[in-house]
Structures are given as C-alpha cells and as structure tokens.
N, C-alpha and C positions, 0 to 999 in steps of 0.2 A: 757582456753576456755570453754565456755557453751556447755553441752551436746546436741545433737539434739533433736527436739521436733517437734512431730507430733501431732497436734489439733485432737481431737478425736469429738468435737464438741457436746460435753454432755451439754453446755448451763451454767456450775457453773460459770464460769467469768461474765457471763451477770447477774449472780443473785446476785453479791455482791454489796452492795450500795455503791455509789460516783459518781462522776461525769464523764460522756463521754465528754471531753472540743470536740469543735467541731473547727476547724481551716479553713484558707481561703480557699474558694471553696467547703466544704465538704455539708453545707447546700444547697447549690444550685444543688450539685450533686444528695444529698438525695431526694430533692424535686422533681426533674426531674425524678427520681427513681419511684417514688410514683404518677407519674402525677399530681402533685401539683405544684401551683405558690409557689415562694421562699417565700412569706411573709405569704402564708397559711400555710406552711410547719413550719414557724417557731412559728406561733401562736398556733398551734396545739399541738408541740412535743418536744419545746425546751423552755427553761428557762433562765434568765440572771446566769452566772457560778457564783458562791461563791466569786471570786475574783473581779467581775464586769468588767472582761475584754473582756467578749466574751460570745457566747453562749455553753449551754451544753443540752445533750438530757433530756427529762425528765425521769422517773420513773413509773412504776406500784406502786400501794399501798404498796405493800411487798418490794420494793426498786430495783426490777428487771428491767431491761431495757423494755423501751415502744416497744421496737421491738423485743422482744423475745418472741417467740408463738409456741404452739402446744407440741406433743407428738408424738415422740422424737422431743424436742426443735428443733427450727430453726431460724433463723436471717432473719426476713421479707426483710430487706435491705441487704442482704449476697454482692452483686455484688457492692453496693457503702458505703458500710459500713466505720464508720472513721478510719483513720489512727490509732488513739489508741485502736481501736478493733483489727485491723489486727496486730499490733503489740506486741500484749500481747502473751507471756511473755518476749519477747526478749529487748522491750525497755520501759515496763511500768510494774509494777505488782505491788500488795499489799500484805500487810503483810498474811502470813498464805496460799496463795494462793497454794503452792504446797499440802497442806491436801484435799484442794476440788477438784481440778483439775484433772478429769480420765487420763489426757495423762501423769500427772506426776508423778503418782502412781508407786511404783516399785512392780512388781509381788513379792510376796514371794518365796523363795529359798527353 
C-alpha cells in the first residue's frame, strides 16, 4: 500500500518535460473552461503526441506545462485539468519525481 499523498501545489510536476496526453473529452472540457472553440484550443495549446495516436498539451520553452503560471505557481485549467495531471503520482509518475516533489519530501528527524 502506498503512503497517503497530499499535493502541496508546488508546481514541480508541471515543470517536468514530457507529454501531458489528452484522452477523450478532455480537449473539449479544457476548451470550454477557457471560453474557446475546441478547434481554436487544439490549434493554440496542443500538438500531436509522439506516438501520433492523439493530442498532448504544448509546453513553455523551458519544458513546463503551457498552463502553469504565476508565483506561487498555479494551474490555469485547474478545474478542467487532464486526468494524467489529476492522478499524479498515483497512476503515473516519472523517474526521480520524489526528489523534486515538495509533498514527497520527508521532514528531517
């Protein structure tokens, strides 16, 4: 059993380079939350996935998510963010995520 995880919204997971893959209905939900037509959202904020089997969100030039903004960091699409993001680190994670995730850090004894 994995230990309980409480996200601190540090934004570190959103800074990791890689793909945020969109699944059925997510592009439409995000477009709606932004007040955009789905085609406009897709053109402005998505790219073809590396496996060419769907869409993923685009990144800022530094590799962070296009919807990560501000200080402290926040998700511009928090209410409509993709399942992949909502399920971190339970259903997906990347190598060394514990080393950069503030919620995963253990306090020194």
